[in-house]
Structures are given as C-alpha cells and as structure tokens.
C-alpha positions as CSV (number, residue, x, y, z in Angstrom):
1,M,0.4,-21.8,15.5
2,T,2.0,-18.0,14.3
3,V,2.9,-15.2,15.7
4,K,-0.5,-12.9,14.9
5,P,-3.3,-15.4,15.5
6,I,-1.9,-15.7,19.0
7,G,-1.9,-12.0,19.2
8,R,-5.1,-12.3,18.3
9,Y,-6.4,-15.2,20.5
10,W,-5.2,-13.2,23.6
11,E,-6.7,-10.2,22.3
12,Q,-9.9,-11.8,22.3
13,R,-8.6,-12.7,25.8
14,A,-8.4,-8.9,26.7
15,E,-11.8,-7.9,25.2
16,H,-13.7,-10.6,26.8
17,F,-11.8,-9.5,30.2
18,L,-12.6,-5.8,29.8
19,M,-15.7,-6.3,29.0
20,Q,-16.9,-8.4,32.3
21,H,-15.0,-4.7,33.4
22,G,-17.6,-3.0,32.9
23,L,-15.5,-1.2,29.2
24,Q,-16.8,-1.0,25.9
25,L,-15.4,-1.5,22.7
26,I,-14.6,0.9,20.3
27,T,-12.9,-0.4,17.2
28,R,-10.0,-3.1,17.9
29,N,-6.8,-3.1,15.8
30,F,-6.4,0.4,14.7
31,S,-3.9,0.6,11.7
32,T,-2.0,3.5,11.1
33,P,2.2,4.0,9.2
34,S,3.6,4.1,12.6
35,G,2.0,1.0,14.3
36,E,-1.4,-0.8,16.0
37,I,-3.0,-0.4,19.2
38,D,-4.9,-3.3,20.2
39,L,-8.3,-2.6,21.4
40,I,-9.7,0.9,21.9
41,M,-12.7,1.3,24.8
42,R,-14.7,3.1,27.0
43,D,-14.3,3.2,30.6
44,A,-17.4,5.4,31.8
45,D,-16.1,9.2,30.7
46,S,-12.6,8.4,29.4
47,V,-11.1,7.0,26.7
48,A,-8.7,3.5,27.1
49,F,-6.2,2.9,24.2
50,I,-5.1,-0.9,25.3
51,E,-1.9,-2.7,24.7
52,V,-1.8,-6.0,25.1
53,R,0.9,-8.5,25.3
54,Y,1.7,-12.0,25.5
55,R,4.8,-14.3,26.8
56,G,5.3,-17.6,26.6
57,S,8.3,-17.0,29.5
58,T,8.6,-14.8,31.2
59,R,13.1,-15.5,30.4
60,Y,12.7,-11.9,29.5
61,G,10.9,-9.5,31.8
62,G,7.1,-10.4,30.8
63,A,5.2,-8.9,28.9
64,I,4.8,-5.8,30.6
65,H,8.4,-4.8,31.0
66,S,7.8,-5.5,26.7
67,V,5.9,-2.5,25.7
68,T,9.4,-0.3,25.8
69,T,9.6,3.3,25.5
70,A,8.9,3.6,21.1
71,K,6.4,1.6,22.2
72,Q,4.8,3.9,23.5
73,R,5.1,6.7,21.3
74,K,3.9,4.6,18.8
75,L,1.7,4.1,20.6
76,K,0.9,7.9,21.7
77,C,1.5,8.6,17.5
78,C,-1.3,6.5,16.8
79,A,-3.9,7.5,19.4
80,A,-3.3,11.0,18.3
81,L,-4.3,9.8,14.9
82,F,-7.1,8.4,16.1
83,I,-8.8,11.7,18.3
84,S,-7.7,13.7,15.5
85,R,-9.8,10.8,12.6
86,H,-13.0,10.5,15.2
87,T,-14.0,13.9,16.7
88,A,-16.5,12.6,18.6
89,W,-14.0,11.1,21.1
90,S,-11.4,13.7,21.6
91,H,-13.3,15.6,24.7
92,Y,-13.4,12.6,26.3
93,P,-9.9,12.2,29.0
94,C,-7.5,9.5,27.6
95,R,-5.3,6.9,28.7
96,F,-3.4,4.3,28.2
97,D,-3.6,0.4,30.2
98,V,-1.8,-2.5,29.1
99,I,-2.9,-6.2,29.6
100,A,-0.1,-8.4,30.1
101,Y,-0.5,-12.2,30.1
102,D,2.7,-14.5,30.9
103,A,2.1,-17.9,30.1
104,P,3.9,-20.1,29.6
105,N,0.9,-22.7,30.4
106,G,-1.3,-20.3,28.6
107,D,-4.3,-20.0,31.4
108,V,-3.4,-17.0,33.4
109,E,-5.8,-13.6,34.6
110,P,-4.0,-10.6,33.6
111,I,-2.2,-7.9,34.1
112,W,-4.0,-4.5,34.1
113,I,-2.3,-1.9,34.1
114,R,-4.2,1.4,34.2
115,A,-2.6,4.5,32.4
116,A,1.0,2.5,32.5
117,F,2.3,5.9,31.3
118,D,1.2,8.9,29.9
C-alpha cells in the first residue's frame, strides 16, 4: 500500500473516532497552495482543524512528535485561508487538534490532543 491510501485510511479512522465523540464534519482534505488540513470539524461552538498522523514505528519519536513547527505554520496558513473563504465560520473560536496513531500492528486507539498548538 502506498503512502496516500495509508494516510486516507487513518484519516477515515480519525473522522469516525471524532464523530463518535460528538464532532461534526465540516470538510475533509482542505487543500491550499501551502498545504492541506486533514479534517475540519465542528465541536460544539468551536471549529477544530485536525491533523492526523500515523507512524508504523516509534523509532523516530512517534506520530505526535512528527507535527513540527513548520507543519504547524502551514496548518495555520491553511486555516486562515479556510476562514477567509468560508466566513460563516469566522465568528467561531478555532483550535488545532492532533490525532496520532502509533500503530506498528495497525490496531491501536488514537491519541487525541485538543488544542495541540496555538
């Protein structure tokens, strides 16, 4: 399996997990020239921009540690563009969450970090 189908699989798992926790999907795979946001979801009165990370091995620090400051900057730029294009969401508080899977065997519960960065 190539990287893209693997990523989509884990994004679908994360989406299902978050919906079970009451979040509602706004859109998935919002793309801009500077990058992509995996999931954008409504959580009560907030908009959550979700980055989904998967690592089959924790050898290099695991999934959580793979969200670098450079990646955070890209996500913030993408989120700003989303809000500018979809002004109905501009009055909602926003946050950046990370769903991480460290799954060498493929069967693991996600680690959900709400408001993982500013």
